[in-house]
NUBADREN-885407 format. One line per 8 residues: number of its first residue (from 1); their letters; for each residue z, y negated, x negated of C-alpha. Coordinates in steps of 0.05 Angstrom, whole numbers, plus 32768, in hexadecimal, padded with zeros to 4 digits. Example, Ala and Ser with C-alpha at 12.3 -4.5 7.8 and 13.67 -1.06 7.14 Angstrom:
1	AS	809C,805A,7F0A; 808F,8015,7EEF $
//
This chain:
1	MKHLVRQS	85E2,7B84,791A; 8624,7B89,78FA; 8600,7B84,78B7; 85D9,7B42,78C7; 861D,7B24,78E2; 863A,7B38,789D; 8600,7B19,787B; 8602,7AD7,78A0 $
9	LLAGFFCV	864C,7AD5,7892; 8645,7ADE,7847; 8608,7AAD,7847; 8634,7A75,786C; 8671,7A8C,783B; 8644,7A81,77FE; 8628,7A3F,781C; 8673,7A22,7826 $
17	LSVAAMAQ	8682,7A3A,77DA; 863F,7A13,77BE; 864A,79D7,77EC; 8699,79D5,77C9; 867A,79E0,7785; 8649,79A3,7792; 867F,797D,77AB; 86A6,7988,7770 $
25	EFRIGFVN	8669,7969,7742; 865A,7935,7776; 8680,78F1,7759; 8688,78B6,7784; 869F,7870,7770; 86B2,7834,7791; 86AD,77E4,7779; 86D3,77AF,779F $
33	TDRLLKEA	869A,777A,77A0; 86CC,7742,77B5; 86F0,774F,7774; 86BA,7747,774B; 86A5,7707,776C; 86E9,76EC,7756; 86F9,770D,7717; 86BD,770E,76F2 $
41	NSAKIAQT	86B2,76DD,76BA; 866D,76CD,76D3; 868F,76BD,7719; 86C0,7690,7701; 868F,766B,76D5; 8662,7664,770E; 869D,7647,773A; 86A6,7617,7703 $
49	KLEQEFAK	8662,7606,76FE; 8658,75F3,774B; 869C,75CC,774C; 8682,75A1,7716; 863B,759B,7731; 865A,7584,7772; 8699,7559,7763; 867B,7518,775F $
57	REKELVEL	865F,7521,77A7; 86A1,7544,77C6; 86BF,7505,77A8; 868E,74CF,77C4; 8692,74F9,7809; 86DF,74F2,7806; 86E6,74AD,77F2; 86AD,749E,782D $
65	GNTLKAAG	86DD,74C0,7859; 8719,7498,7847; 86ED,745B,784D; 86D7,746E,7892; 871D,747C,78AA; 8740,743F,7896; 86FE,741C,78B2; 8715,743D,78FA $
73	DKFERDAP	8757,742A,78EF; 874E,73E3,78E0; 8722,73E6,7920; 8758,7404,794E; 8785,73CF,7936; 8756,7395,793A; 872C,73A7,797B; 8760,738B,79AF $
81	TMPEAQRN	8759,734B,7990; 870E,7343,7980; 86D9,7328,79B2; 86B5,7362,79DD; 866F,7355,79B8; 8693,7359,7971; 86BA,7397,7981; 867B,73BE,79A3 $
89	ARQKQLVD	8651,73A8,7963; 868C,73BF,7932; 8695,7404,795E; 864B,7410,795D; 8647,7403,7911; 8687,7436,7909; 8661,746C,7931; 8622,745E,7900 $
97	QDREFQRK	864B,7465,78C2; 8675,74A3,78E0; 862B,74C6,78F3; 8619,74B1,78AC; 8657,74D6,788E; 864C,7515,78B6; 8603,7519,78A2; 861B,7518,7857 $
105	RREFQEDL	8654,7541,7861; 8621,757B,787F; 85EE,756B,784B; 8626,7579,7815; 863E,75B9,7836; 85F3,75D9,783C; 85E5,75C7,77F3; 8625,75E3,77DB $
113	TTRKNEEL	861B,761F,7804; 85D8,762D,77ED; 85E9,761A,77A5; 862A,7650,77AE; 85FA,7682,77C9; 85CB,767D,778C; 8602,7685,7758; 8623,76C2,777E $
121	QQVLERAN	85E1,76E2,777F; 85D9,76E0,7736; 8622,76F4,772E; 860D,7734,775D; 85D4,7743,773B; 85F6,7743,76FD; 862D,7773,771B; 85FD,779F,7736 $
129	KVVKQVAE	85DE,77B2,76F4; 8621,77BE,76D5; 8633,77E7,7712; 85F3,7812,7707; 8607,7815,76BC; 8648,782D,76C8; 8632,785F,76FA; 85FF,7877,76CC $
137	SEKYDVIL	862C,787E,7693; 8666,78A1,76B3; 8635,78CB,76DF; 864A,78B9,7723; 8616,78C7,775A; 862B,788F,778D; 864A,784C,7782; 865E,782E,77C2 $
145	QEAVYMNP	866C,77E3,77CB; 8686,77E3,7811; 86B4,7812,782E; 86E7,7819,7867; 8719,7841,783C; 8710,7857,77F7; 8747,7880,77CD; 8758,7851,7792 $
153	KHDITDRV	8745,7888,7761; 86F9,787D,7771; 8702,7832,7763; 86D7,7822,7720; 86E2,77D6,772D; 870B,77CB,76F5; 86D2,77EE,76C1; 86A3,77C6,76E5 $
161	LKAMNGGK	86C6,7783,76D9; 86D3,7799,768D; 8687,77A9,7684; 8674,7764,76AD; 86AC,7739,767C; 868D,775A,7639; 86C6,778B,7631; 8694,77C5,7639 $
//
């Protein structure tokens, strides 16, 4: 019986030693995806591209909003002196214009969000390829993209950014 206990203890001890040895060989890394999406050249290019693509529509919306606000302010000033039929017609016209403005603004936001997601997806696909290349070349076993806490010594974001930006 003592012999079995001793064998079990020795087996457990060797098991702990082998796990400890494996833990030393196991390499884990972390990459900060938010930083990649902000600092990678491809992300900056995508942001500039989106700004250029949507600048005209955004300017038109701002102008339309300013025009609508000015018309609303004028209506507020003039409404007390207007005949009721004219006041009602003008109020209905302003409500219709505001509804159209809100529709255009919603469409703009939806289009912008869709395009932003498309561009970010391309950046993420490139980033994932580079993360995999870094992980393979530096012999990492696991690379995490999100963690509650990660020791900074495991952060490989700078190396990934350098590779993404052509610095290999």
